[in-house]
Legacy VTK file of the C-alpha trace (Angstrom):
# vtk DataFile Version 3.0
C-alpha trace
ASCII
DATASET POLYDATA
POINTS 118 float
0.000 0.000 0.000
1.346 3.412 -0.967
0.709 6.234 1.480
-0.091 9.451 -0.379
1.469 12.420 1.398
-0.759 15.413 1.703
0.776 18.629 0.442
-0.048 21.619 2.616
2.228 24.007 0.706
2.902 24.372 -2.995
6.424 25.139 -4.129
7.228 27.008 -7.345
10.420 28.221 -8.967
10.724 31.866 -9.951
12.316 31.948 -13.403
15.322 29.574 -13.618
17.413 30.686 -10.642
16.779 27.619 -8.489
16.850 25.145 -11.384
20.201 26.429 -12.671
21.636 26.151 -9.151
20.128 22.656 -8.679
21.530 21.359 -11.992
25.117 21.962 -10.822
24.760 20.040 -7.559
26.135 16.563 -6.820
23.511 13.747 -6.860
23.527 13.349 -3.059
22.938 17.093 -2.584
20.076 17.050 -5.118
18.528 14.146 -3.228
18.763 16.048 0.070
17.227 19.193 -1.515
14.326 17.134 -2.876
13.811 15.543 0.546
13.941 18.950 2.273
11.471 20.530 -0.183
9.103 17.589 0.329
9.388 18.103 4.099
8.568 21.816 3.715
5.609 20.978 1.454
4.103 18.313 3.705
4.692 19.041 7.406
2.879 21.689 9.381
5.750 23.062 11.457
9.051 22.866 9.605
12.097 22.794 11.936
14.316 25.884 11.715
17.192 23.552 10.835
15.610 23.273 7.342
13.604 26.482 6.890
14.507 29.743 8.614
13.289 33.327 8.435
16.039 35.778 7.464
16.113 38.496 10.118
16.215 41.979 8.638
14.673 40.864 5.330
11.281 41.640 3.786
9.961 38.131 4.416
12.758 36.070 2.882
13.280 32.537 4.218
16.268 30.302 3.630
15.935 26.623 2.867
18.886 24.951 4.549
20.633 21.794 3.367
23.789 20.200 4.717
25.561 17.234 3.170
28.713 16.214 4.996
30.617 19.435 5.664
28.995 21.247 2.700
26.254 23.767 3.438
23.753 24.993 0.841
21.043 27.639 0.989
18.136 28.607 -1.243
16.168 31.783 -0.611
12.392 31.717 -0.853
9.303 33.645 0.203
5.574 33.117 0.667
2.900 34.293 -1.734
-0.727 33.843 -0.583
0.000 31.914 2.608
0.848 28.373 1.520
2.593 29.091 -1.766
6.389 29.104 -1.550
8.434 30.700 -4.315
12.054 29.515 -4.686
14.700 32.041 -5.691
18.497 31.899 -5.867
20.655 29.223 -4.257
24.308 29.078 -3.275
26.881 27.040 -1.389
27.676 28.649 1.930
31.414 29.035 2.523
31.388 30.970 5.817
29.194 31.612 8.864
27.795 34.808 7.401
25.258 34.774 4.573
26.712 36.628 1.559
25.059 40.065 1.351
25.008 39.872 -2.457
22.902 36.676 -2.353
20.364 38.192 0.059
20.206 41.407 -1.993
19.566 39.322 -5.120
16.746 37.463 -3.340
15.142 40.768 -2.280
15.416 42.081 -5.855
13.893 38.892 -7.313
11.039 38.940 -4.801
10.207 42.545 -5.759
10.448 41.651 -9.459
8.079 38.683 -8.903
5.390 40.864 -7.316
5.887 43.673 -9.863
5.310 41.198 -12.727
2.373 39.607 -10.943
0.672 42.951 -10.320
0.763 43.947 -14.015
LINES 1 119
118 0 1 2 3 4 5 6 7 8 9 10 11 12 13 14 15 16 17 18 19 20 21 22 23 24 25 26 27 28 29 30 31 32 33 34 35 36 37 38 39 40 41 42 43 44 45 46 47 48 49 50 51 52 53 54 55 56 57 58 59 60 61 62 63 64 65 66 67 68 69 70 71 72 73 74 75 76 77 78 79 80 81 82 83 84 85 86 87 88 89 90 91 92 93 94 95 96 97 98 99 100 101 102 103 104 105 106 107 108 109 110 111 112 113 114 115 116 117
């Protein structure tokens, strides 16, 4: 018997930012990203270890994946409550999130809503 998981959130990609990032990843990292996105889509309260609000942002969240000693992040935001939009991703090389990546995410989020409102 196959148990059908109930999706409580829908996840979409904004343009090709996430997909281009995903394509370059090693198979085990892709697998972990897919698992993490499924977790975010199906469980009510997602642990901060996997999905964390970015303090000082305009509602940007980071999806967090670790494989071995490698750390990866993908920025995202909510549109209409349960709809999650994926933006840019990157491999984290230090404790601090690169300002350029967060600025890009903010710019893409604004662009998304500007296009949507037309």
